[in-house]
N, C-alpha and C positions, 0 to 999 in steps of 0.2 A: 920211640918218640912219636908224639901225636901233635899234629898241627891243625888248628881251626882257622881256615882262610876265609876272609870276608871281602867280597867284591861289590862295590856300589858306585864305582866311577862311571859306569856305562848305564844305558837305559834299562838293561836287564841285570838285576841284582842276583847274586848267588852265593852259596856257602859250600865249602868243601871241607870234609874231615879226612885227613890223610895220616896213615902210619906207614910202616915199611911194606905192608902187604895189601892194603886196600885204599881206595879213594872213593868216598861217598859224597856226591854232589847233589844239592837241592837248589833248584831254581825258584826264586821268589815269585809270588803271584804278580804278574805284570799288570793286572787291573788295579793294583793298589800302590801306594807310595812306598819308597824304600823304608821309610821310618816305621811303617806298619808291618813290614814283611820280613825284615832281616833277622830279627830275634826268633820268630817262629821258624824261619828257614834253618837257623843254627840249631834250634831244638830238634827239628826233624832229622837233620843230618847226623847229629850225635846219637839220636835214638836208633837210626838205621845202621850206624856203625857199631852199636853196642857199647858206646862210651857215655860218660856224663861230663859236664863241664870240669869237674874236679880231676878228670883224667888228662886234660889238655896240658901240654908242656909249653906251647907257644901259640899266640894269636897273630896271624899274618893279615895285613890289610893293604889294599891298593891306596897309595897316597897321591895319585894323579900323575900327570894332569888329566882332567876329565871334568865331569859335571860338578860345579862348585857345591851345589846342595847335596848331591850324592856323596861326594868326598867327605863332607862334614859329618854326614850321618854314619858312614862306615868307620871313620877314624874315631868318632866319639864312642861308638859301640865297642870298638877294639880296645881303646884306652880304658874304658870302664870295666870291661871284662878282665883286662890285664891287671888293673888295680885290685879288683875284687878277689881275683884268684891268686894274686901275688906271683904272676908269671910275666915274662918279657913279651913285648910286641915287636914283630918283624915288619918294618915299613918297606914296601916294594913299589917302585915307580911303574906306571902303566906300560911304558915302552918295553921294559924288561919282561913284563907279563906277556905282552903280545909276541915278543921274540922268543919265548921259552921253547916252543916247538922247533923253531928254525935252528936254535943253537944245539939241538940234538943231532942235527944233520951237518952243521958247519961250525967252524971255530969262531966265526963272526957273521953278522948280518946287519941289515938296515931295517929299522922299525919305524912305522909312521901311523899316526891316528889322525883322522880328519879333525881339523880345528876350525872349519868353516871359512868362508870367504877366500877360498883358494889356498889356505894355509894348512900346515900339518904340525902336530907335535911330533918330534922326531929325535932319533938317536942312532949312533953307530954302536952296535952292541958287540962285545967280545966276551967269549966264554970265561975268560980269566979276569974279567973286570965287572963285578956285580953292581957297581954304582956308576952308570954312564952319565955323560953330559946330555941332559934333556933340554931341548929348546923348541922354539916355534919358528918355522921358516915357510916361505912360499913353496908349495908342492913342486912346482916346476924346477925351482932352484935345487931343492934337496934331491929330487929324482935325477937331475942331470949329473950328479956326482956318483951315481950307482952304475957300475959297469955291467955289461950284459952277462958276465959270468958270475955276478954276485947274487946273493940270496937276500930277499926282503920279506917283511911280514907286516901285516896291518890291514886296514879296512878301506884303503884308497890307493889307486894306481893310475898314473897318467896314461892316456891312450898312446899306443905306439912305442912304449918302452919295452926293451927286450929282456930285461932281467926277470928271473923267476920270482913269483910272489905267492907267499902262503897267506891266504885270507884268514884273518884272525882279529878278534876284538878282545878287550880285557875280560877275563873269566876266572872264577875262583879255582878251577882245577889247575890251570897253568900257574896261578899265584901260589897255590899250595906246593906244587912241584919245585918252583923256584925257591921258596922259603925253606923247604926241606933240605935243599942243598946249600943254603946260605944262612944258617943260624947265627953266623958271626955278625950279621947285620942287626941283630936284636937290640932293642933299646927299651928303656922304661916306658916311654910313650912315643907315639907317632905324630908327626906334624905333616900337614898337607904341603904338597909340592905345587906351587903356583908359578907358571912361566909366563902368564899374561893376565891382564885384568879381566874380571868377569864382564859379561855382556852389559849388565846394568852400569858398571863403572865406566865402560867404554862409551856408553850412550850419554852419560852424565856430562853436562856442560861445565867447563871450568869456571 
C-alpha cells in the first residue's frame, strides 16, 4: 500500500510518500506560497521514493483546523488527484496528526494547536477512536483538565503546568502514518473541518 500525504494547514507545507518500508518527506519551499510548491513537492517525493502517481493507492490530506487558505489548497489538490487517479482520499484532522507520535507511547493524549488570542484548537485523543471531537477553547480552560500524569502534544503549553508535552505541529510524516493505519476513513472527497470563523469573517461587522 502506498499513501501520498499532503500537509498544508500549517505555515510549512510538506508531502510524504509512505509504504510499508519507507517514508520519503519533501518540505515545500518556504519562500513561496503553498499553491506554488505543493505539486512540485509531491513530484519530488514520488521521484525519491521510486514511485509515480499511478502507483499511489490513497491520497491523505490534513482537513484542519488550520490556515483557511492553506487548507483549501491542500484539499483541492488532494481531491483533484483522487478524482484523476480514481483513488480514495483519507481526510485527517490536524489534532490527530499532532497527536500521532504521542499515541505510540500512550493509549490516549491531549492535543492542542495555537488558535491565537489565548485559544487553542484541541481534542482528547484515544488510540481506538480515529475521529475525535475537535473544538476551540481557551488554552487555560483546556489545560486545566489535563492531569500531571497525562500526555499532551502540540505547539503551545501554559506556564507552570506539570503534564508532559511533546512539541509538535501538523506535518505530512505524521499524517501519512495516521492514514496508513486508518484507511477505513477513506472517502471519495475531503471536506475542510472548520471549528471557528476565519479572521476576515470575525473582523467583518454584522
